[in-house]
C-alpha positions, 0 to 999 in steps of 0.5 A: 652884794658889795664886799663891804665889811662892817666896822666892829668896835674893839670892845665888841665881845665877838672879838674875844676868843675864850677857847670855848665852843660858841655852843656846847650841848650835852645830853640835851633832851626835851619832852612834851608830855609823852612825846620826846622831841629831842633825844640825847643831843651832843654837839659842839659848834666853834665860834665863827661857824655857819652851822646848819641843822637840817631835817624833816618836819618833826625831826627836832631841829627847831626845838634844839634852836629854841632850847639854845635861844631859851624859848624852851627849857630842857627836860634834861641836859645842858646848854652852854654858850661860850663855856657858860651854862645857860640851860635855865636862863631866860632868853634876854640873859643869853648872848644870842638873837633869833631871826624868824621866818616872818621877820616881825617888823613893826609896820608903823616904824621906819627901818632905822626905828625897827633896828633901834627898837631892841636897844631902846628897850635896853635903855641904850642912850639915843646917840649910841643906839643911832650910831649902832643902828646905822652900823648894823644897816651898813653891814647888811647894805641898807645904809641909805634905807633907814628912813623907809617903812617896811612896806616900801622894801622888797622881801629880801630887803625886809629880811636884811632889816630883820638881820640888822635888828638882830646884829645891832645887839652884837650877839655872839650867836645868831639863830636863824629859824628858816628865814628864807622860807617865805621868799620866792625861789629866785630871791631865796637863791640870791639871799643864800649867797648874801647871807653867807657873805654877811656871816663871813663879814661880821664873823659871828656864829650863825645857827641856821635851821632848814628843811631844804637840803640844797640850802644847807649844802650851799651855805654851811661850813658844817651840817647836823642832820636830824631824824626823830629827835637825834643827830644822824650825822655831823659833817661838812657838806661834802662829807654828808653828801658824799659819805652819808652815815646812814640810809636816812642821810643818803636819802634825805640829803639830796637824791640817792639810790640805795642798792641792797639785797640780791640786787646789790650782790648781782650788780656790785658783787657784795652784800650790804646796802650801797648808796650811789648818787644819780649824777654819778651814773652814765646812761648809754643805749649801747648795751654791748659796750663793756665796762672799763676797769674800775667801773660798775655796770648794770642793764635795765629799761627806762621806766620814767623820764622827768624833764627839769630844764637844765637836767633830765632825770631817768628812772631805770628798772634794773634787770638784776632787780631794784631801780636806779635814778639817773640825772644827766645835764640836758645836753642831748638833742632828745632824751631817752624814751620810756621803754628804752633798754640802757646800760648804766655805769659808774666808778667803783668808788661811787658805791658807798656802803651805808649801815643797814638800819634793818 
């Protein structure tokens, strides 16, 4: 994606720093009959941040996005945008725009007409809306595609048109509800890079909802991990991945091993629940090789081998009890076979203790 920054007018509200969080949620709760979808969420998101809400289906992340957008009203709690309580305002009275997974472009309109549509509804004069639409299309690097129809564009280009249609209103906050979910893997990976670069260029707050852990880790400045209507942890990708606040976060964000009970006492030497990421573990068939200072080690047998091209994942049943997953880059001539006796080793500081939820 070319490094071409869009032109932002000096009277654009995005350039005004009020000192308030772009979004502040306090005691946010949403009930649907007897079901509590969001249960007491508190959250501050500063201006200009790429913030992701990550969690499994039914965890409450999309409901929080809809509460911020105004598509749902909270049962309790407050939604503030730039210090202003908007909890009971209609969507069109909030300085936000939403991009959905299906893009919802009008097939009978050109790309430029699709981008202009919201401005036309607001009664913006023709010359001004054409200028702003052209600016928005340039910002997503589609300045030469304004006369095309959506059917003449690729999936990634249509997604960028949907982004331009949202950006043309110059919102302070852009909400994205799994916008990459309909793309194939290769295009989705490319669009992750483009979307993050675009956010840096336009400088507005992006709130991104996803259930894809890799997507959240790749794109986000910070991540909120949702589970059963609550936030389990908020932090940078490094903090959430390397120092999970709970067993749920350790298991959901990436792949993690959890050692607990007698297995933890035998291998680590202490009771508790410990997270060890599979890529941190070395695997060796030399069982008598002693562990070096600062290392934890265990022996066991390979029970399963999963070949994934660039990596190979091993499942190892430990002699001390429990099971560990090990991920290695595919650099060996032949992977270890099921049934092979192996020794596992990793650094002490990769034993990260997490709260025992039981």
